[in-house]
PyMOL commands that place a pseudoatom at each C-alpha (Angstrom):
pseudoatom trace, name=CA, resn=MET, resi=1, chain=A, elem=C, hetatm=0, pos=[97.467, -18.755, -25.367]
pseudoatom trace, name=CA, resn=HIS, resi=2, chain=A, elem=C, hetatm=0, pos=[97.248, -20.276, -28.849]
pseudoatom trace, name=CA, resn=ARG, resi=3, chain=A, elem=C, hetatm=0, pos=[97.146, -23.827, -27.433]
pseudoatom trace, name=CA, resn=ASP, resi=4, chain=A, elem=C, hetatm=0, pos=[93.994, -23.050, -25.430]
pseudoatom trace, name=CA, resn=PHE, resi=5, chain=A, elem=C, hetatm=0, pos=[91.907, -22.648, -28.581]
pseudoatom trace, name=CA, resn=VAL, resi=6, chain=A, elem=C, hetatm=0, pos=[93.336, -25.364, -30.852]
pseudoatom trace, name=CA, resn=SER, resi=7, chain=A, elem=C, hetatm=0, pos=[92.508, -29.040, -30.513]
pseudoatom trace, name=CA, resn=TRP, resi=8, chain=A, elem=C, hetatm=0, pos=[95.533, -31.280, -31.073]
pseudoatom trace, name=CA, resn=GLU, resi=9, chain=A, elem=C, hetatm=0, pos=[93.496, -34.498, -31.254]
pseudoatom trace, name=CA, resn=PRO, resi=10, chain=A, elem=C, hetatm=0, pos=[94.046, -36.527, -34.443]
pseudoatom trace, name=CA, resn=ARG, resi=11, chain=A, elem=C, hetatm=0, pos=[90.939, -36.145, -36.614]
pseudoatom trace, name=CA, resn=GLU, resi=12, chain=A, elem=C, hetatm=0, pos=[89.934, -36.903, -40.167]
pseudoatom trace, name=CA, resn=PHE, resi=13, chain=A, elem=C, hetatm=0, pos=[87.873, -34.267, -41.981]
pseudoatom trace, name=CA, resn=LYS, resi=14, chain=A, elem=C, hetatm=0, pos=[85.783, -34.842, -45.073]
pseudoatom trace, name=CA, resn=PHE, resi=15, chain=A, elem=C, hetatm=0, pos=[87.027, -31.591, -46.585]
pseudoatom trace, name=CA, resn=LYS, resi=16, chain=A, elem=C, hetatm=0, pos=[90.676, -30.586, -46.364]
pseudoatom trace, name=CA, resn=ILE, resi=17, chain=A, elem=C, hetatm=0, pos=[90.263, -27.182, -44.745]
pseudoatom trace, name=CA, resn=GLY, resi=18, chain=A, elem=C, hetatm=0, pos=[92.911, -27.727, -42.102]
pseudoatom trace, name=CA, resn=LYS, resi=19, chain=A, elem=C, hetatm=0, pos=[92.781, -28.921, -38.526]
pseudoatom trace, name=CA, resn=THR, resi=20, chain=A, elem=C, hetatm=0, pos=[93.293, -25.489, -36.976]
pseudoatom trace, name=CA, resn=LEU, resi=21, chain=A, elem=C, hetatm=0, pos=[90.569, -23.895, -39.071]
pseudoatom trace, name=CA, resn=ALA, resi=22, chain=A, elem=C, hetatm=0, pos=[88.115, -26.714, -38.390]
pseudoatom trace, name=CA, resn=SER, resi=23, chain=A, elem=C, hetatm=0, pos=[88.657, -26.741, -34.628]
pseudoatom trace, name=CA, resn=SER, resi=24, chain=A, elem=C, hetatm=0, pos=[88.486, -22.940, -34.484]
pseudoatom trace, name=CA, resn=LEU, resi=25, chain=A, elem=C, hetatm=0, pos=[85.305, -22.955, -36.526]
pseudoatom trace, name=CA, resn=SER, resi=26, chain=A, elem=C, hetatm=0, pos=[83.674, -25.555, -34.294]
pseudoatom trace, name=CA, resn=GLY, resi=27, chain=A, elem=C, hetatm=0, pos=[84.660, -23.533, -31.222]
pseudoatom trace, name=CA, resn=PHE, resi=28, chain=A, elem=C, hetatm=0, pos=[83.184, -20.395, -32.766]
pseudoatom trace, name=CA, resn=VAL, resi=29, chain=A, elem=C, hetatm=0, pos=[79.929, -22.158, -33.637]
pseudoatom trace, name=CA, resn=ALA, resi=30, chain=A, elem=C, hetatm=0, pos=[79.676, -23.607, -30.118]
pseudoatom trace, name=CA, resn=GLY, resi=31, chain=A, elem=C, hetatm=0, pos=[80.265, -20.131, -28.667]
pseudoatom trace, name=CA, resn=VAL, resi=32, chain=A, elem=C, hetatm=0, pos=[77.564, -18.593, -30.853]
pseudoatom trace, name=CA, resn=ILE, resi=33, chain=A, elem=C, hetatm=0, pos=[75.070, -21.275, -29.831]
pseudoatom trace, name=CA, resn=PHE, resi=34, chain=A, elem=C, hetatm=0, pos=[75.926, -20.915, -26.143]
pseudoatom trace, name=CA, resn=ALA, resi=35, chain=A, elem=C, hetatm=0, pos=[75.702, -17.098, -26.272]
pseudoatom trace, name=CA, resn=SER, resi=36, chain=A, elem=C, hetatm=0, pos=[72.363, -17.324, -28.098]
pseudoatom trace, name=CA, resn=ILE, resi=37, chain=A, elem=C, hetatm=0, pos=[70.983, -19.573, -25.378]
pseudoatom trace, name=CA, resn=ILE, resi=38, chain=A, elem=C, hetatm=0, pos=[72.159, -17.141, -22.677]
pseudoatom trace, name=CA, resn=TRP, resi=39, chain=A, elem=C, hetatm=0, pos=[70.592, -14.153, -24.501]
pseudoatom trace, name=CA, resn=GLY, resi=40, chain=A, elem=C, hetatm=0, pos=[67.374, -16.099, -25.061]
pseudoatom trace, name=CA, resn=VAL, resi=41, chain=A, elem=C, hetatm=0, pos=[67.087, -16.957, -21.387]
pseudoatom trace, name=CA, resn=ALA, resi=42, chain=A, elem=C, hetatm=0, pos=[67.881, -13.350, -20.407]
pseudoatom trace, name=CA, resn=LEU, resi=43, chain=A, elem=C, hetatm=0, pos=[65.214, -11.953, -22.752]
pseudoatom trace, name=CA, resn=PHE, resi=44, chain=A, elem=C, hetatm=0, pos=[62.706, -14.514, -21.512]
pseudoatom trace, name=CA, resn=LEU, resi=45, chain=A, elem=C, hetatm=0, pos=[63.370, -13.558, -17.888]
pseudoatom trace, name=CA, resn=LEU, resi=46, chain=A, elem=C, hetatm=0, pos=[63.077, -9.848, -18.732]
pseudoatom trace, name=CA, resn=SER, resi=47, chain=A, elem=C, hetatm=0, pos=[59.741, -10.418, -20.448]
pseudoatom trace, name=CA, resn=ILE, resi=48, chain=A, elem=C, hetatm=0, pos=[58.389, -12.154, -17.329]
pseudoatom trace, name=CA, resn=PHE, resi=49, chain=A, elem=C, hetatm=0, pos=[59.179, -9.149, -15.124]
for i in range(1, 49): cmd.bond("trace and resi %d" % i, "trace and resi %d" % (i + 1))
show_as sticks, trace
zoom trace
């Protein structure tokens, strides 16, 4: 299960916060943005009806 959420691609980061932390953080941010879009669309559709 752990391998599903961690990117093993070689990357260089400006700040040395660790590859696991950086890929987890980017996944979390992408999830927040995606969930916000879904909630925004749902609220928009509810306001129409």
